[in-house]
N, C-alpha and C positions, 0 to 999 in steps of 0.2 A: 788515633790522632791524625788529622788531615793536614795536607800541605797547602797552605794558602796561596802558593804561587801557581798551583795547577789550575788551568782553565777548564770549565765544563763545556760540553758541546754547545749549550745555549749561549754561553759567553762568547765562544768563538764565532757564532753566527752574527752576533751583534757588535763585533769588533773587527778592526782591520789594521793593516800595518801603516805606521807613519814613521818611515825610516825603520829603525830596529825596535821601536816602541809599538805597543798595541793601544789603539784609541777607539772610542765609539765610532761606528761607521758614519753617523750623522755629523760628527765633528771634523772628519778629515778634510773635507773640501774647504772649510774655513781656515784650517791650519795651513793647508797648502797655499791658500790665497795670501795668508800672512807672509809666507816665505817669499812669494813672488812680488808682493807689494814692496818688500824690503829690497829686492835685488833688481827691480825693473829698470831703474835708471842706468845701471852699469852692466846690464845683462849681456849685451853684445861684446863689450870690452872684455868681460870675464870669459866669455866663450872663446874669444881669440887667444887670450892668455892661457886658459886651461888646456886648450887643444893644440896650441902652437899654430893656430889657423887651419888645422886639418878639418875642422867642422865644415868649412866651405867646400872642401872636396867631397865630403859625405853628402852634403846637400846638393851639390852639382850632379852627383850620380843619381840622386833621388829624382831630380828634375828630368834627367835624361831618360830614366826608366819609366817615367810617367807617360811618355809619348803624347803629351797634351798637344792639341791642335787648335788652330784658329776657330773661334766660334763656340768652343766648349765652355762648360761650367766647372770650375775647380773649387773645392772646399778645403782650406788649410786649417785644420783643427789644432788648437794650442799653438796658433801661429804667432802669438806674442808680438815681437818687434817687427814682423812683416817682411823679413828678408826673402822667404820663399814666395810670398804673395806678390812682391814687386816683380820677381822674375816671371811668375805665371801670368801676370798682367800683360807683359809684352808678348808672351806666347799665344794667348787666346785672342788678342787684338780687341778692337773696339766693339766687335759683334759678340765677343764672349764675356764671361763674368768670372770674377774671382771673389770668393767669400773668405775673409779673414775672420776666424772665430777663435775666441779664447774665453775661458770662464773668468779670467782675471781682468778687472777693469783697468788697473794700473798698467799692465802689459799692453792692453789694447790702446791705451792713450799714447804710449811710446810708439807703438806700431803705426797708428794713424798719423802721428806727426811725421814720422820718417817716410811714410808713403806720400804725404803731401810734399815733403822736401824733394822726393824723387820724381814728382809729377805723375805718380801712378795711382790716381784716384778716380779717373773717369769710368773705369770698369771694375772697380774694387768696392765691395760692400763690407763694412766692419760690423760684426755682430757679436755681442756677448752671449755665449751659449755653453751649455753643459754637454760634453761629449756623450753622456749617458742618455740624454733625451734631446736629440738635435731638433731644433724648431724649423725643419725644412720638409717639403713635400716628399712623399714616396717617389722613387724613381726620377729624381730631379737633378742628380749630380753625375758628371762624367768621371771625375777623378777626385779622390780624397787623399790628402796627405796629413800625417800627424808626426811631427819631428820632435823627439825628446819630450813628449807629453803624456804618452799612454801610461807610463809608470806612476804618474801622479793621480790617475783616475781611481776612484774608490772601487767601482765595479767594472773591471775591464771587459768581462763577458757581455755585460749590458751595453757598454759603449760600442763594442764590435757589432752587436746586433743592430744598434741604432745606425751605425755607419752603413751596414748592409741594406737597411731599409731605404735610405735616401739615395743610394747609388742606382743609376740606371742599369738595366741588363747589359752586360758587357763592360760595365764600369769597373774601375780598378782602385784598390786601396793600397797605399804604401805607408808602412810603419817604420820610421827610422828611430832607432832607440839604442841606448847603451845595452850591452849584452854580456855574455860570458866569454872571456878569453879562451882561445883554443889551446894555448900552451900554459902548463903549470908555472913555468918560470915567469912568463909574461903576467900571469895572474898575480903572482907574489909582488912583482914590481908595481903593478897597477894598484894593488891594495895599499902599498906604502905611499904611493903618490896620492891616492884618494883620501886616506885618513890622516896623513901628516902634512903634505904640501898643500892640498886643496883648501882645507880650512884656514891655513895660515895665509894663503892668497886672499881668501874671502875677508879675513880680518884686516889685512893691510890695504886692500884696494876697494872693497865694498863696505868696510867697517862692519862686517857681519860674518863671523866664523860659523855660527850655529846653522844658518841657512845653508851654507855650503857643506856642512857636516851632514845635514839632512839629505841634500842632493846625493852625496856619496852613498849614504845608507840606502836611499830609495833605489839606486842602481842595483845594489846587491839583492834587494827584495823583488826585483822585476823578474818575470819568468825568463828562463834561458831560451835559446833559439828554438829547440824542438818543442818545448812546452808552448811557446807563443804560436808556433806553427799549428799545433794541434788545437789551440783555442780558436784560431781563425777558421779552421775547418769545422769545428763544432758549431761555430756561429753561423756557418752556411756558405763561407767563401769557397770558391773552386780554384783549382790550379795554383795552390799556394806553394810558395818557395821562399827561400831567404838567401841573401848574399852577406857573407862575413866581410867586414872591412877592418883594417888595422888589427889583424890577428883576432878578430871576434870581440874586440873592445866595443865595437858598434856593429849592429846587424840591420839590414834593410829587408823587411818582410813585404811580400806582395801577395795579393789575392784578388780574385775577380768575382763579380756577381754573375751567376749563370743566367 
């Protein structure tokens, strides 16, 4: 008698995680798109509420570590509402370029509107793009950032290779993402917050508890600090390291193209 819940190796190859569920690999991008279509309008508000505003500190550290200079080209993948792109726009100046890229059209629309409101459009290009197959020339980007987006990518290894391809030699990748708390006690508190409070906030503020339940689950499915570091090295990045923030709730990974 066979156990119908047991997956075969072939089934594992053709499925991937969507939160705690397994779905066909070809379906995940559309399902993630549905999540962000739902939350796009209140995404920044929810980020402030969910993190108590600490996400701004995490992103500020990312910008500081980027060492972006005047005249450079920066690609912000999964840049959504454009908060990082607006800051990079000022750093690279009129001779530089910032590319705000996201696979989700609804998020890009919000981002484009906010960049216009901030007057940061002269050197910013908005592109709908899949991180797994970036539509940019080889060796054309000085710095790539992806903040809270890699965990939603179906094939993370493919995306990392795509990022390496478009970076110039000496260019830097920065991956800001939720990660694994370094303290067991913090981990327990974080789990309670993620699976009880977060969906309730999503229901009350964004009228969408399920999307925020998925976001909490997707964090748990994301590789931990050491695993992501190894994935970056396998993809070909050099001098890889990471910085834990807020007790490992968030980690900032960096790597360079040799």
